[in-house]
C-alpha positions in Angstrom: -6.0 -13.4 6.9 -8.6 -10.8 7.6 -11.1 -10.1 4.9 -14.0 -7.6 5.0 -16.1 -6.8 1.9 -19.1 -5.2 3.7 -20.4 -1.9 2.3 -21.5 -0.8 5.8 -18.3 -1.4 7.9 -17.0 1.6 9.8 -14.4 2.2 12.5 -12.8 -1.2 12.4 -9.5 -1.4 14.1 -6.8 -4.0 13.4 -4.0 -3.5 15.9 -1.1 -5.3 17.5 -1.3 -8.5 15.6 1.2 -10.8 14.0 0.1 -12.5 10.8 2.4 -15.0 9.2 2.4 -18.1 7.0 -1.0 -17.2 5.4 -2.0 -18.0 1.8 -4.8 -16.8 -0.4 -8.3 -17.8 0.9 -11.5 -17.7 -1.0 -10.3 -15.1 -3.5 -8.8 -12.7 -1.1 -5.6 -11.0 -2.1 -4.2 -9.4 1.1 -3.3 -10.7 4.5 -5.5 -7.8 5.7 -7.9 -7.2 2.8 -10.3 -4.4 3.7 -12.9 -3.2 1.2 -15.8 -0.8 0.9 -15.7 0.6 4.4 -14.9 3.8 6.3 -12.4 4.8 8.9 -10.4 1.6 9.1 -7.4 1.8 11.4 -4.6 -0.8 10.7 -1.7 -0.2 13.0 1.2 -1.7 14.9 0.9 -5.1 13.1 3.6 -7.5 11.9 2.8 -9.2 8.6 5.5 -11.7 7.4 6.1 -14.8 5.4 2.8 -14.8 3.6 3.3 -16.6 0.3 1.1 -15.6 -2.6 -0.4 -12.8 -0.5 -0.2 -9.0 -0.4 0.3 -7.3 2.9 -2.5 -4.7 3.4 -5.2 -3.8 0.9 -7.5 -0.8 1.4 -10.0 -0.9 -1.5 -13.0 1.4 -2.0 -12.7 2.7 1.6 -12.5 6.3 2.9 -10.8 8.0 5.8 -8.6 5.0 6.7 -5.2 4.9 8.3 -2.5 2.3 7.8 0.2 3.2 10.3 3.3 1.8 11.9 3.1 -1.7 10.5 6.0 -4.0 9.5 5.6 -6.1 6.4 8.3 -8.4 5.2 8.7 -11.5 3.0 5.2 -11.2 1.6 4.3 -12.7 -1.8 3.0 -9.5 -3.3 2.6 -5.8 -2.9 3.2 -4.5 0.6 0.4 -1.9 0.9 -2.1 -1.2 -1.8 -4.7 1.6 -1.8 -7.2 1.4 -4.5 -10.1 3.8 -5.0 -11.6 5.6 -2.0 -10.9 9.0 -0.6 -8.8 10.6 2.2 -6.7 7.5 3.2 -3.3 7.7 4.9 -0.3 5.3 4.8 2.2 6.6 7.4 5.2 5.3 9.2 5.2 1.7 7.9 8.3 -0.5 7.3 8.3 -2.8 4.2 11.2 -5.0 3.4 12.6 -7.9 1.5 10.0 -9.0 -1.0 10.9 -9.5 -4.7 8.2 -11.8 -5.9 6.3 -11.1 -9.2 4.3 -7.9 -8.9 5.7 -7.4 -5.4 5.8 -3.6 -5.2 6.2 -1.8 -1.9 3.5 0.9 -2.0 0.8 1.0 -4.7 -2.0 3.4 -5.4 -4.6 3.3 -8.2 -8.2 2.8 -9.1 -9.2 6.5 -8.9 -8.0 6.9 -5.3 -8.2 10.6 -4.2 -6.5 12.6 -1.5 -4.1 9.9 -0.4 -1.1 10.5 1.8 2.1 8.4 1.9 4.4 9.8 4.6 7.4 8.6 6.5 7.4 5.0 5.2 10.5 3.0 4.7 10.7 0.5 1.8 13.7 -1.8 1.3 14.3 -4.4 -1.3 11.1 -4.6 -3.3 10.8 -4.9 -7.1 9.5 -1.3 -7.4 9.1 0.7 -4.2 6.2 2.8 -5.2 3.8 2.5 -8.1 1.2 5.1 -9.1 -1.8 4.4 -11.4 -4.9 6.5 -12.0 -5.0 8.4 -8.7 -5.6 12.1 -7.8 -4.3 14.5 -5.2 -1.7 12.0 -4.0 1.0 13.3 -1.6 4.2 11.3 -1.2 6.5 13.0 1.4 9.4 12.0 3.6 9.6 8.4 2.6 12.8 6.3 2.3 12.9 4.0 -0.7 15.9 1.7 -1.0 16.2 -0.1 -4.3 16.7 -3.9 -4.7 19.2 -3.5 -7.5 20.6 -0.7 -9.7 18.3 -1.9 -12.5 15.0 -1.3 -10.7 13.3 2.1 -10.3 12.3 3.5 -6.9 9.0 4.9 -8.3 7.0 4.1 -11.4 3.8 5.4 -13.0 1.6 2.8 -14.8 -0.6 3.1 -17.9 -3.6 5.1 -16.7 -1.4 7.6 -15.0 0.1 8.7 -18.3 -3.3 9.0 -20.0 -4.7 11.4 -17.4 -2.9 14.6 -17.1 -4.8 15.5 -14.0 -3.0 12.6 -12.2 0.3 14.4 -12.7 -1.1 17.9 -12.0 -2.4 16.8 -8.6 0.7 14.7 -7.5 3.0 16.0 -4.8 6.4 14.3 -4.3 8.6 16.0 -1.7 11.4 15.3 0.8 11.8 11.6 -0.1 15.1 9.7 -0.1 15.5 7.5 -3.1 18.6 5.3 -3.2 
């Protein structure tokens, strides 16, 4: 696992790694758990077989890019963006995770100006969840359901309470099946 909770971190790159068979460590929640920084780049990594662990978490960070990663068989949400501004999640492949709260892509915590583009998500509980986020753009993603009984996308509690979340959401060109 990689964990960073520094308020002063900028321009950290996590590239071309394979992370497998990790478990939670000292309260971390993601295999790559990056918080409170700016301009993280997380790209071209393989994250797999991490029980009780989310894939990539970007929390309270700005101008970060999560690109071209493969996440499979994780124990929780594949990629989670919470709070922060101007983050992009582009070209990732997430597959085969149906653990409790294992959603493919998740956004919340007041995140603003977040882009989800050209991601492929296969066989997760819910492929994308939205909660309390603003100016979110979801375009050209492929979301393949686990079963006919599961939704491809869902909005959670806070999203319904804040009309501005709906008014600033763009969903376009996605394939939901």
